[in-house]
C-alpha positions as CSV (number, residue, x, y, z in Angstrom):
1,M,17.3,93.5,-184.4
2,P,14.0,94.8,-185.5
3,A,14.5,96.9,-188.6
4,G,13.7,100.0,-190.1
5,S,11.5,102.1,-187.5
6,F,13.3,101.1,-184.6
7,R,16.6,101.6,-185.6
8,I,14.8,105.0,-186.3
9,T,13.8,105.2,-182.9
10,I,17.6,104.6,-181.6
11,A,18.3,107.4,-183.9
12,L,16.2,109.8,-182.6
13,Y,17.1,108.8,-178.9
14,T,20.7,109.6,-179.4
15,A,20.0,112.6,-181.1
16,C,17.7,113.7,-178.2
17,L,20.8,113.0,-175.9
18,A,22.4,115.3,-178.0
19,C,20.2,118.2,-177.6
20,T,19.9,117.4,-174.2
21,L,23.7,118.3,-173.7
22,L,23.5,121.5,-175.7
23,L,20.7,122.8,-173.8
24,A,22.4,121.6,-170.1
25,P,24.8,124.8,-168.4
26,A,28.3,124.3,-169.2
27,A,28.6,123.5,-165.9
28,A,26.4,120.3,-166.2
29,R,28.3,119.4,-169.6
30,A,31.8,119.1,-167.6
31,D,32.7,115.3,-166.8
32,T,32.2,114.8,-163.3
33,P,34.5,112.4,-161.8
34,A,33.1,109.0,-161.3
35,E,33.0,108.0,-157.5
36,G,31.8,104.7,-157.5
37,A,28.1,104.3,-158.8
38,Q,23.1,101.4,-163.3
39,H,19.5,100.2,-165.6
40,A,18.1,99.0,-164.9
41,P,18.9,99.1,-166.6
42,P,18.1,102.1,-165.7
43,T,15.2,101.4,-164.4
44,I,14.5,102.0,-160.3
45,S,16.6,98.9,-159.5
46,A,15.3,96.4,-156.3
47,D,18.1,97.5,-154.6
48,L,17.5,100.9,-154.5
49,D,16.0,101.2,-150.7
50,D,19.3,100.0,-149.5
51,Y,21.2,103.3,-150.2
52,D,20.8,106.5,-148.1
53,T,18.6,109.1,-149.5
54,G,20.7,112.2,-147.9
55,N,21.7,115.2,-150.0
56,E,25.4,114.6,-150.7
57,D,27.6,115.1,-153.5
58,M,25.0,114.8,-155.8
59,V,25.3,115.1,-159.5
60,P,24.1,118.4,-161.5
61,D,20.2,118.4,-162.0
62,P,19.8,121.3,-164.7
63,L,16.8,119.7,-166.1
64,E,14.7,119.3,-163.2
65,G,11.9,120.9,-164.6
66,W,11.2,118.3,-167.2
67,N,13.0,115.7,-164.2
68,R,10.0,116.3,-162.1
69,M,7.4,116.1,-165.0
70,W,8.2,113.0,-166.0
71,F,8.7,111.6,-162.3
72,A,5.4,112.6,-161.5
73,I,4.4,111.0,-164.9
74,N,6.0,107.5,-164.0
75,D,5.0,107.8,-160.6
76,A,1.5,107.5,-161.5
77,L,1.6,105.0,-164.3
78,L,3.7,102.7,-161.8
79,L,1.1,103.1,-158.5
80,K,-2.1,103.5,-160.4
81,V,-1.7,101.7,-163.4
82,I,1.0,98.8,-163.5
83,K,0.6,98.6,-160.0
84,P,-2.9,97.0,-159.8
85,V,-2.9,95.5,-163.0
86,H,0.0,93.5,-162.0
87,Q,-1.4,92.3,-158.4
88,G,-4.3,90.8,-160.5
89,Y,-1.9,89.4,-162.8
90,V,-0.3,87.5,-159.7
91,A,-3.5,86.4,-158.9
92,V,-4.1,84.5,-161.8
93,T,-0.4,83.4,-162.6
94,P,0.9,80.5,-161.0
95,D,4.8,81.6,-159.4
96,E,6.6,79.1,-161.5
97,L,5.3,80.8,-164.8
98,R,6.0,84.0,-163.3
99,S,9.7,82.7,-162.2
100,G,10.4,81.0,-165.5
101,V,9.5,84.2,-167.1
102,R,11.9,85.9,-165.0
103,N,14.6,83.4,-165.5
104,F,14.3,83.1,-169.1
105,F,14.8,86.9,-169.6
106,H,17.5,87.3,-167.2
107,N,19.3,84.1,-169.3
108,L,18.4,85.7,-172.7
109,A,20.4,88.8,-171.3
110,F,23.5,87.1,-170.8
111,P,25.7,88.6,-173.7
112,I,24.9,91.8,-172.3
113,R,26.5,91.3,-169.0
114,F,29.0,88.8,-170.0
115,L,30.4,91.5,-172.4
116,N,30.9,94.1,-169.7
117,C,32.6,91.9,-167.3
118,L,35.2,91.6,-169.9
119,L,35.0,95.3,-170.5
120,Q,35.9,96.1,-167.1
121,G,38.5,93.5,-166.8
122,K,36.7,90.9,-165.1
123,P,37.5,87.6,-166.6
124,M,36.6,85.5,-163.4
125,E,33.1,86.8,-163.1
126,A,32.8,86.7,-167.0
127,G,33.4,82.8,-166.8
128,V,31.1,82.5,-164.1
129,E,28.2,84.2,-166.6
130,M,29.3,82.0,-169.1
131,G,28.9,78.9,-167.2
132,R,25.4,79.8,-165.5
133,F,24.5,80.7,-169.4
134,I,25.3,77.0,-170.5
135,I,24.0,75.5,-167.8
136,N,20.7,77.1,-167.6
137,S,20.4,77.2,-171.6
138,T,20.9,73.4,-171.5
139,V,19.8,71.5,-168.0
140,G,17.6,74.8,-167.3
141,M,15.0,74.6,-170.3
142,A,16.0,77.7,-172.0
143,G,16.9,79.3,-169.0
144,F,13.3,79.1,-167.7
145,I,14.9,77.1,-164.6
146,D,18.0,78.8,-162.7
147,V,19.6,75.6,-162.3
148,A,23.0,77.1,-161.7
149,K,21.5,79.0,-159.0
150,K,21.5,75.9,-157.0
151,D,25.2,74.9,-157.6
152,K,27.3,76.9,-155.0
153,P,30.2,77.3,-156.5
154,I,28.3,79.1,-159.6
155,V,27.6,82.1,-157.9
156,E,25.7,85.0,-159.9
157,P,28.1,87.9,-160.4
158,D,26.6,91.7,-160.0
159,K,24.5,92.3,-163.2
160,E,27.2,94.7,-165.6
161,D,25.8,97.2,-168.3
162,F,27.3,99.8,-170.6
163,G,26.4,102.3,-168.0
164,Q,28.9,100.8,-165.3
165,T,31.5,100.1,-168.0
166,L,31.3,103.6,-169.2
167,G,31.9,104.5,-165.4
168,A,34.9,102.2,-165.0
169,W,36.7,103.5,-167.9
170,G,36.4,107.0,-165.9
171,A,33.4,108.6,-167.8
172,G,31.6,111.3,-165.9
173,E,28.2,110.8,-164.5
174,G,27.3,114.3,-166.7
175,F,23.8,115.0,-165.2
176,Y,20.7,113.5,-163.7
177,I,17.8,113.2,-166.3
178,V,14.6,111.0,-165.7
179,W,13.0,109.3,-168.9
180,P,9.7,108.8,-169.9
181,V,8.7,104.8,-168.3
182,I,12.2,104.2,-168.4
183,G,12.9,106.4,-164.9
184,P,16.0,108.2,-163.2
185,S,19.1,107.8,-165.4
186,T,22.1,110.1,-165.7
187,L,23.8,111.5,-169.3
188,R,26.6,108.6,-168.8
189,D,23.9,105.5,-168.1
190,S,21.3,106.8,-170.9
191,V,24.2,106.4,-173.2
192,G,25.1,103.1,-171.8
193,L,21.5,102.0,-173.0
194,V,22.2,102.6,-176.2
195,G,24.7,100.1,-176.1
196,D,22.5,97.4,-174.0
197,Y,20.1,97.7,-176.8
198,F,22.7,96.5,-179.3
199,A,24.1,93.7,-177.3
200,D,20.8,92.3,-176.2
201,P,20.1,89.2,-178.3
202,F,16.1,89.5,-178.1
203,G,16.5,92.1,-180.7
204,Y,17.9,89.7,-183.2
205,M,15.6,87.0,-182.5
206,V,12.2,88.9,-183.8
207,D,12.1,90.8,-187.1
208,D,9.5,93.4,-186.2
209,D,9.1,96.1,-183.8
210,V,5.7,95.1,-182.2
211,T,7.1,91.8,-181.3
212,Y,10.4,93.2,-179.8
213,F,8.3,95.7,-177.8
214,A,5.7,93.3,-176.3
215,G,8.3,90.9,-175.7
216,R,10.4,93.3,-173.5
217,A,7.3,95.2,-172.0
218,Y,6.2,91.5,-170.4
219,G,9.5,90.7,-169.5
220,E,9.4,94.1,-167.3
221,F,5.9,93.7,-166.1
222,N,6.6,90.2,-165.4
223,K,8.5,91.6,-162.1
224,A,7.2,94.4,-161.7
225,D,7.0,93.7,-157.8
226,E,10.6,94.3,-157.6
227,T,10.4,97.9,-158.8
228,I,7.2,98.5,-157.0
229,S,8.2,97.5,-153.7
230,S,11.9,99.2,-154.1
231,Y,10.2,102.3,-155.2
232,E,7.8,102.3,-152.3
233,A,10.4,101.5,-149.8
234,V,12.1,104.9,-150.9
235,T,9.2,107.3,-151.6
236,K,6.5,106.2,-148.9
237,S,7.9,107.9,-145.9
238,A,10.1,110.7,-148.4
239,V,9.5,114.4,-147.9
240,E,10.2,114.8,-150.8
241,P,10.2,111.8,-152.9
242,Y,12.2,113.3,-156.2
243,T,15.2,114.0,-154.2
244,S,15.0,111.0,-152.4
245,V,14.6,109.0,-155.7
246,R,17.6,110.8,-157.4
247,N,19.6,110.2,-154.5
248,A,19.3,106.9,-153.8
249,Y,19.8,106.1,-157.6
250,I,22.7,108.1,-157.6
251,Q,24.5,106.5,-155.1
252,L,23.3,102.8,-156.2
253,R,24.8,103.6,-159.4
254,R,28.0,105.1,-157.7
255,A,28.3,101.6,-155.8
256,K,27.6,99.3,-158.6
257,V,30.6,100.7,-160.7
258,A,32.9,100.8,-157.7
259,K,32.7,97.1,-157.3
């Protein structure tokens, strides 16, 4: 795991969560019962556009000023910077390479999904994850080729994360929050990010922060088209994009926890 400064970053991140809790109204700090529910990673999921953006039974949003500010910044970053750069990247990068990179990082994140399947009491799904990882890591050239996808009995289960595990254990969502670059989240999913970080094997494979951030950033950038298409599906026709993204994210996360 990247040593030194990145561990300090994680400590500051956790302290930020604690400060956020103290700043939020007491009503927002109270547990909200989980009703089915991330994160992507709590980034905007490619499935986000499948969910209704109506305003029903949403989590508290006591930090709306902060959230709207970062929503606007993230929106500009995604659509004005990342989108055009990614379009140029796609134009000069073979589909096979982009697919391989996507498969590699997905395969590398196996421990996160496997551990959370076990923690949620899903041994069958954990077994499927293990089988896929073994096949793709060997026959699939370290995961660059998703060989297991071609094998019908080894169907990929839902992507499990620590935010979902906390929800399955009955932890309330807390309140809604938008993080810089990361995007929409809840207090519960934000805490889950810390668990995902420590279960991520990529951090243990590199010994400096620059390599870690560069590798992770490239992995996310490589599949940015998924995030952009999902995000635009929700926001393009929305009268109030901020509210639409918030509501769609909450419903998506609840649906994932409910599975």
